[in-house]
C-alpha positions as CSV (number, residue, x, y, z in Angstrom):
1,M,1.0,29.9,-6.4
2,S,-1.1,30.7,-3.4
3,S,-1.7,28.0,-0.8
4,A,-5.5,28.2,-1.5
5,S,-4.9,27.0,-5.1
6,I,-2.8,24.0,-4.0
7,P,-4.9,20.9,-3.6
8,P,-4.7,19.4,-0.1
9,L,-2.3,16.5,0.4
10,H,-3.2,12.9,1.1
11,L,-1.2,11.2,3.8
12,A,-0.7,7.6,4.7
13,V,1.6,5.7,7.1
14,A,3.4,2.5,6.4
15,L,3.4,0.3,9.5
16,D,6.1,-2.4,9.8
17,G,7.1,-3.9,13.1
18,T,8.5,-1.4,15.6
19,G,9.5,0.9,12.8
20,W,11.6,1.1,9.7
21,H,15.0,1.6,11.4
22,P,16.5,-1.9,12.2
23,A,17.4,-0.8,15.7
24,S,13.9,0.6,16.5
25,W,12.9,-2.4,18.5
26,R,15.5,-1.5,21.1
27,E,14.0,1.9,21.9
28,P,12.1,2.3,25.2
29,V,8.9,3.2,23.3
30,A,9.1,0.2,21.0
31,R,6.9,-2.4,22.7
32,P,8.6,-5.4,21.0
33,R,6.9,-7.9,23.3
34,D,3.5,-6.7,21.9
35,L,4.3,-7.1,18.2
36,F,2.2,-10.2,17.8
37,T,-0.8,-8.9,19.6
38,A,-3.9,-7.3,18.0
39,A,-3.9,-4.6,20.6
40,Y,-0.5,-3.3,19.5
41,W,-1.7,-2.8,15.9
42,A,-5.1,-1.5,17.0
43,D,-3.3,1.2,19.0
44,L,-1.2,2.3,16.0
45,V,-4.2,2.4,13.7
46,A,-6.2,4.4,16.3
47,E,-3.4,6.9,16.5
48,A,-3.2,7.2,12.7
49,E,-7.0,7.7,12.6
50,R,-6.7,10.3,15.3
51,G,-4.4,12.2,12.9
52,L,-7.0,12.0,10.1
53,L,-4.7,10.0,7.8
54,D,-6.1,8.6,4.6
55,F,-4.9,5.1,5.3
56,V,-2.3,2.8,6.8
57,T,-0.4,0.0,5.0
58,F,0.7,-3.2,6.7
59,E,3.9,-4.9,5.5
60,D,4.0,-8.6,4.8
61,G,6.2,-11.2,3.1
62,L,6.6,-14.9,2.3
63,G,10.0,-15.1,4.0
64,L,11.6,-13.6,7.1
65,Q,12.8,-10.0,6.9
66,S,16.3,-9.8,5.6
67,S,19.1,-7.2,5.3
68,Q,19.9,-8.8,1.9
69,R,17.7,-8.2,-1.1
70,F,17.3,-11.7,-2.5
71,A,18.2,-14.0,0.3
72,P,17.8,-14.6,4.1
73,D,20.5,-13.2,6.3
74,G,20.3,-15.4,9.5
75,R,20.5,-12.3,11.7
76,S,19.1,-12.4,15.3
77,D,19.6,-8.8,16.2
78,Q,16.7,-7.4,14.2
79,V,12.9,-7.9,14.2
80,R,12.0,-11.1,12.4
81,G,8.5,-12.5,11.9
82,R,5.2,-10.9,11.0
83,L,1.4,-11.4,11.3
84,D,-0.5,-12.0,8.1
85,A,-1.4,-8.5,6.9
86,V,-4.8,-9.3,5.5
87,L,-6.0,-11.1,8.6
88,L,-4.5,-8.3,10.8
89,A,-6.4,-5.7,8.8
90,A,-9.6,-7.6,9.2
91,R,-9.1,-7.8,12.9
92,I,-8.5,-4.1,13.2
93,A,-11.3,-3.0,10.9
94,P,-14.1,-3.2,13.5
95,L,-12.0,-1.2,15.9
96,S,-11.7,1.8,13.5
97,R,-14.2,3.9,11.7
98,H,-12.7,6.1,9.0
99,I,-9.2,5.2,8.1
100,G,-8.4,3.0,5.1
101,L,-6.7,-0.3,5.7
102,V,-4.3,-1.5,3.0
103,P,-2.5,-4.9,3.6
104,T,0.4,-6.0,1.5
105,T,0.0,-9.2,-0.5
106,V,2.8,-11.0,-2.3
107,V,1.2,-12.0,-5.6
108,T,4.0,-14.1,-7.0
109,H,3.2,-17.3,-5.2
110,T,-0.5,-16.8,-4.3
111,E,-3.7,-17.2,-6.2
112,P,-5.7,-14.2,-7.4
113,F,-9.0,-15.9,-6.6
114,H,-8.0,-16.2,-2.9
115,I,-6.9,-12.6,-2.6
116,S,-9.9,-11.2,-4.4
117,K,-12.3,-12.7,-1.9
118,A,-10.0,-11.9,1.1
119,I,-9.9,-8.2,0.1
120,A,-13.6,-8.2,-0.8
121,T,-14.2,-9.6,2.7
122,L,-12.0,-6.9,4.3
123,D,-14.1,-4.3,2.4
124,Y,-17.3,-5.6,3.9
125,V,-15.8,-5.9,7.4
126,S,-14.5,-2.4,7.3
127,G,-17.6,-0.8,5.6
128,G,-15.7,0.2,2.4
129,R,-12.2,1.0,3.7
130,A,-10.2,-1.8,2.1
131,G,-7.2,-1.5,-0.2
132,L,-4.5,-3.8,-1.5
133,R,-0.8,-3.3,-1.9
134,V,0.6,-5.6,-4.5
135,Q,4.2,-6.9,-4.1
136,V,6.2,-9.4,-6.1
137,S,8.9,-11.8,-4.8
138,A,12.2,-12.6,-6.5
139,R,13.7,-14.5,-3.6
140,P,14.6,-18.2,-4.2
141,D,13.9,-19.1,-0.5
142,E,10.3,-17.8,-0.8
143,A,9.8,-19.8,-4.0
144,A,11.0,-22.9,-2.1
145,H,8.1,-22.6,0.3
146,F,5.7,-23.5,-2.6
147,G,7.7,-25.7,-4.9
148,R,5.9,-24.6,-8.0
149,R,8.6,-22.7,-9.7
150,A,12.4,-22.1,-9.3
151,I,13.7,-18.5,-9.0
152,P,17.5,-18.1,-9.6
153,L,19.6,-16.3,-7.0
154,L,20.4,-12.9,-8.5
155,D,23.4,-10.8,-8.0
156,A,25.2,-7.8,-9.6
157,Q,26.7,-10.0,-12.3
158,K,23.3,-11.1,-13.5
159,A,21.8,-7.7,-14.4
160,E,20.3,-8.9,-17.6
161,D,18.7,-11.9,-15.9
162,A,17.4,-9.7,-13.2
163,G,15.8,-7.4,-15.8
164,E,14.1,-10.3,-17.5
165,L,12.9,-11.8,-14.2
166,A,11.5,-8.4,-13.0
167,A,9.7,-7.9,-16.3
168,D,8.1,-11.3,-16.0
169,L,7.2,-10.9,-12.4
170,F,5.5,-7.5,-12.9
171,D,3.7,-8.7,-16.1
172,E,2.4,-11.6,-13.9
173,A,1.4,-9.0,-11.2
174,A,-0.5,-7.0,-13.8
175,D,-2.5,-10.1,-14.9
176,Y,-3.0,-10.9,-11.3
177,V,-4.6,-7.6,-10.6
178,E,-6.7,-7.8,-13.7
179,V,-8.1,-11.2,-12.5
180,V,-8.8,-9.7,-9.0
181,R,-10.6,-6.7,-10.5
182,R,-12.7,-8.9,-12.8
183,L,-13.6,-11.2,-9.9
184,W,-14.7,-8.1,-7.8
185,D,-17.0,-7.3,-10.7
186,S,-18.3,-10.8,-11.3
187,W,-21.3,-10.1,-9.0
188,E,-23.3,-7.1,-10.2
189,D,-24.6,-4.7,-7.6
190,G,-27.9,-6.0,-6.3
191,A,-27.2,-9.6,-7.3
192,E,-28.4,-10.6,-3.8
193,I,-32.2,-10.5,-3.8
194,R,-33.0,-12.1,-0.4
195,D,-36.7,-12.4,-1.3
196,E,-38.3,-14.7,1.2
197,A,-41.7,-14.7,-0.6
198,T,-40.3,-16.0,-3.9
199,G,-37.5,-18.0,-2.3
200,R,-34.8,-16.3,-4.4
201,F,-31.7,-15.3,-2.6
202,V,-29.6,-14.4,-5.7
203,D,-30.3,-13.3,-9.2
204,R,-28.1,-15.8,-11.2
205,D,-28.3,-13.5,-14.3
206,K,-26.2,-10.9,-12.3
207,L,-23.4,-13.4,-11.6
208,H,-20.8,-13.6,-14.4
209,Y,-18.0,-15.8,-15.5
210,I,-14.9,-13.8,-16.0
211,D,-13.2,-16.4,-18.3
212,F,-9.8,-14.9,-18.0
213,H,-7.1,-16.7,-20.0
214,G,-3.6,-15.4,-20.0
215,R,0.0,-16.5,-19.9
216,H,0.0,-16.7,-16.1
217,F,-3.5,-17.4,-15.1
218,S,-6.7,-19.1,-16.3
219,V,-9.6,-18.2,-14.1
220,K,-13.3,-19.0,-14.7
221,G,-15.1,-17.2,-11.9
222,P,-17.4,-15.9,-10.6
223,S,-16.2,-15.0,-7.1
224,I,-17.9,-16.5,-4.0
225,T,-18.1,-13.0,-2.4
226,P,-20.6,-10.4,-3.7
227,R,-19.2,-7.2,-5.2
228,P,-17.4,-5.2,-2.5
229,P,-19.0,-2.0,-1.0
230,Q,-16.5,0.1,-2.9
231,G,-17.1,-1.8,-6.1
232,Q,-13.3,-1.9,-6.5
233,P,-11.1,-1.6,-3.4
234,V,-8.1,0.6,-3.9
235,V,-5.1,-1.1,-5.6
236,S,-1.6,0.2,-4.9
237,A,2.0,-0.8,-5.5
238,L,5.5,0.4,-4.7
239,A,7.6,1.3,-7.7
240,H,11.3,2.2,-8.1
241,Q,11.9,2.0,-11.9
242,S,10.3,1.7,-15.3
243,V,9.1,-1.9,-15.1
244,P,7.1,-1.4,-11.9
245,Y,6.0,2.1,-13.0
246,R,4.2,0.2,-15.9
247,L,2.4,-1.9,-13.4
248,V,1.2,1.2,-11.5
249,A,0.2,2.8,-14.8
250,R,-1.7,-0.2,-16.1
251,Q,-3.5,-1.4,-12.9
252,G,-2.9,1.0,-10.0
253,D,-5.1,3.5,-8.1
254,I,-2.0,4.5,-6.1
255,G,1.7,4.2,-6.9
256,Y,4.3,4.7,-4.2
257,V,7.5,6.2,-5.6
258,T,10.8,7.2,-4.0
259,P,12.2,10.4,-5.5
260,G,15.2,12.0,-4.0
261,D,14.3,15.5,-5.0
262,V,11.7,17.6,-7.0
263,E,13.4,17.1,-10.3
264,E,13.5,13.3,-10.0
265,G,9.9,13.3,-8.7
266,R,8.8,15.3,-11.8
267,A,10.5,12.8,-14.1
268,I,8.9,9.8,-12.3
269,V,5.4,11.3,-12.4
270,A,5.8,12.1,-16.1
271,E,6.9,8.5,-16.9
272,I,3.9,7.1,-14.9
273,R,1.5,9.4,-16.7
274,A,2.9,8.5,-20.1
275,G,2.5,4.8,-19.2
276,Q,-1.1,5.5,-18.0
277,E,-1.9,7.0,-21.4
278,A,-0.2,4.1,-23.3
279,A,-2.4,1.7,-21.2
280,G,-5.6,3.6,-22.2
281,R,-6.2,4.9,-18.7
282,A,-5.3,8.6,-19.2
283,E,-8.8,9.7,-18.1
284,Q,-8.8,7.6,-14.9
285,P,-7.5,9.2,-11.7
286,L,-4.2,7.7,-10.4
287,H,-2.5,9.0,-7.3
288,V,1.3,9.1,-7.1
289,F,2.5,9.1,-3.5
290,G,6.1,9.8,-2.4
291,D,7.6,7.5,0.2
292,L,9.8,8.8,2.9
293,V,11.3,7.4,6.0
294,V,10.9,10.0,8.8
295,L,12.6,10.8,12.1
296,L,10.8,13.7,13.6
297,D,11.5,15.9,16.7
298,D,10.5,19.5,17.5
299,D,14.2,20.3,17.7
300,P,15.8,19.2,14.4
301,S,19.2,18.5,16.1
302,A,17.4,16.0,18.3
303,A,16.1,14.1,15.3
304,H,19.6,14.0,13.8
305,A,21.1,12.9,17.1
306,R,18.5,10.2,17.4
307,R,19.3,8.9,13.9
308,E,23.0,8.8,14.8
309,R,22.2,6.9,18.1
310,L,20.1,4.4,16.3
311,D,22.8,3.8,13.7
312,T,25.3,3.3,16.4
313,V,23.1,0.7,18.1
314,A,22.5,-1.0,14.7
315,G,26.2,-1.0,14.0
316,T,25.9,0.6,10.6
317,P,24.3,3.7,9.0
318,Y,20.7,3.1,8.0
319,T,20.0,3.4,4.3
320,S,16.7,2.8,2.5
321,D,15.1,2.6,-0.9
322,A,13.3,5.8,0.0
323,R,14.7,9.2,1.1
324,V,15.4,9.3,4.8
325,F,14.4,12.6,6.5
326,A,15.4,13.7,9.9
327,G,14.2,17.1,11.2
328,S,11.2,18.9,12.6
329,P,7.5,18.5,11.6
330,A,7.7,22.1,10.1
331,Q,10.7,21.2,8.0
332,L,9.0,18.0,6.8
333,A,5.9,20.0,5.9
334,D,8.2,22.3,3.8
335,L,9.7,19.3,2.0
336,L,6.3,17.7,1.3
337,Q,4.9,20.9,-0.2
338,E,8.1,21.2,-2.3
339,L,7.8,17.7,-3.5
340,Q,4.1,18.2,-4.2
341,S,5.1,20.7,-6.9
342,A,6.6,17.8,-8.8
343,G,3.1,16.4,-9.3
344,L,2.9,14.1,-6.3
345,T,-0.6,13.9,-4.8
346,G,0.3,12.5,-1.5
347,F,2.9,10.8,0.7
348,R,3.3,7.5,2.5
349,L,5.5,8.1,5.5
350,R,7.5,5.3,7.1
351,P,8.1,6.0,10.8
352,A,11.7,5.1,11.7
353,V,10.6,4.4,15.3
354,V,6.8,3.9,15.2
355,G,6.3,4.5,18.9
356,H,7.9,8.0,18.5
357,D,7.6,9.0,14.9
358,L,3.9,8.1,14.4
359,L,2.9,10.5,17.2
360,A,5.2,13.1,15.7
361,I,3.3,12.7,12.4
362,T,-0.2,12.8,13.9
363,R,0.5,15.4,16.6
364,G,3.2,17.5,15.0
365,L,3.1,17.2,11.2
366,V,-0.7,17.1,10.7
367,P,-1.4,20.2,12.8
368,E,1.4,22.0,10.9
369,L,-0.1,21.1,7.5
370,Q,-3.6,22.1,8.8
371,R,-2.3,25.5,9.7
372,R,-1.1,25.8,6.2
373,G,-4.4,24.7,4.7
374,A,-2.7,21.7,3.2
375,F,-4.5,18.9,5.1
376,R,-8.1,18.0,6.1
377,R,-9.5,18.9,9.5
378,A,-12.1,16.2,9.5
379,Y,-12.8,13.0,7.6
380,E,-15.0,13.9,4.6
381,A,-16.0,10.5,3.3
382,D,-16.9,7.0,4.6
383,T,-14.9,5.0,2.2
384,L,-11.3,4.9,1.2
385,R,-12.1,5.7,-2.4
386,G,-14.1,8.6,-1.1
387,L,-11.2,9.9,0.9
388,L,-9.0,9.7,-2.1
389,G,-11.5,11.4,-4.4
390,L,-12.0,8.2,-6.5
391,A,-15.5,7.6,-7.8
392,R,-17.1,4.2,-7.3
393,P,-16.6,2.5,-10.7
394,A,-19.3,1.0,-12.8
395,N,-19.4,-2.8,-13.0
396,R,-17.9,-3.9,-16.3
397,Y,-20.2,-6.9,-16.7
398,A,-23.3,-5.0,-16.0
399,A,-22.5,-2.6,-18.7
400,T,-21.9,-5.5,-21.1
401,A,-25.2,-7.1,-20.1
402,T,-27.2,-4.0,-20.7
403,A,-25.4,-2.8,-23.9
């Protein structure tokens, strides 16, 4: 297949603290003292935008970061603490012009009404560049912050319980996104009249109750925020196995997956596409992005040496839910194009040391992909949906009202 016939890649960067390697904060380029300043994050987003990336994601959580999956670890030698991702994205939005801003929201203990208006507000503040990364929580310590439900501590001996809990949490997440999407549509386009002569600010006939009643939520609506500029901001989720794949298939615009190779990537994409068809969404565009942690240097041996040095500082070899790549930008470009053949439409890269590897992405990988005709040379749309080739959807309630 010629390079001209291969669709260009979409690229995003996942921003988390000083980087995804737990020893990243101890690197000279790390700026750990700036982590809780807006300027730090504005600088990172500006660099990502300089590299013409589609969007950045901001990590978040309801408990301190932990080296354990379901419990706090009490460690003091790794970065702990975060700014609120949605508020951070709203602060950065006026300082950027083109790049999409996708904060993480934990939906397990929060209300869809609150998140719907927060992301709608971000879409207004950014001029149509907002997205949402949906995340669930199965940590008992996070449930204890709210006191509304008890979540059991899971371990390897409770695999069946873990499966049931995961299914319930992701079913709840699917309902959550459904409520959010309906609330975004609860104002029709043009519902705000603002007619001084007649004294009518809104057309009440264009505001709709959503009347959602499900096992997890009962929400009346309408929203207090008019329909977002994109109509529907982009919804995304990270998925590692069948249960979260179904969430992506049912409700996502983007799914982030973690294949180890092309064969695994092809199987994951096929499962998501089958789930999309089963959900009645076969005709709707759905991006499947591969997630990779990256350590990049022009000399591949330097990247491997840097990984070894970081592991030594951390006291243990770094492992991740995603594939960890160490090498040159050209080698990473080869890998991305190889994985693209599995049906992936883009990639979300996690810089191991953000102060080093983000620049290697924007100033090394991007030019390499551009030379291959595999990545844009200019921003071609003003909204995140536009960058991703997603049309602005019709309002479901307007269609009902005029049917």
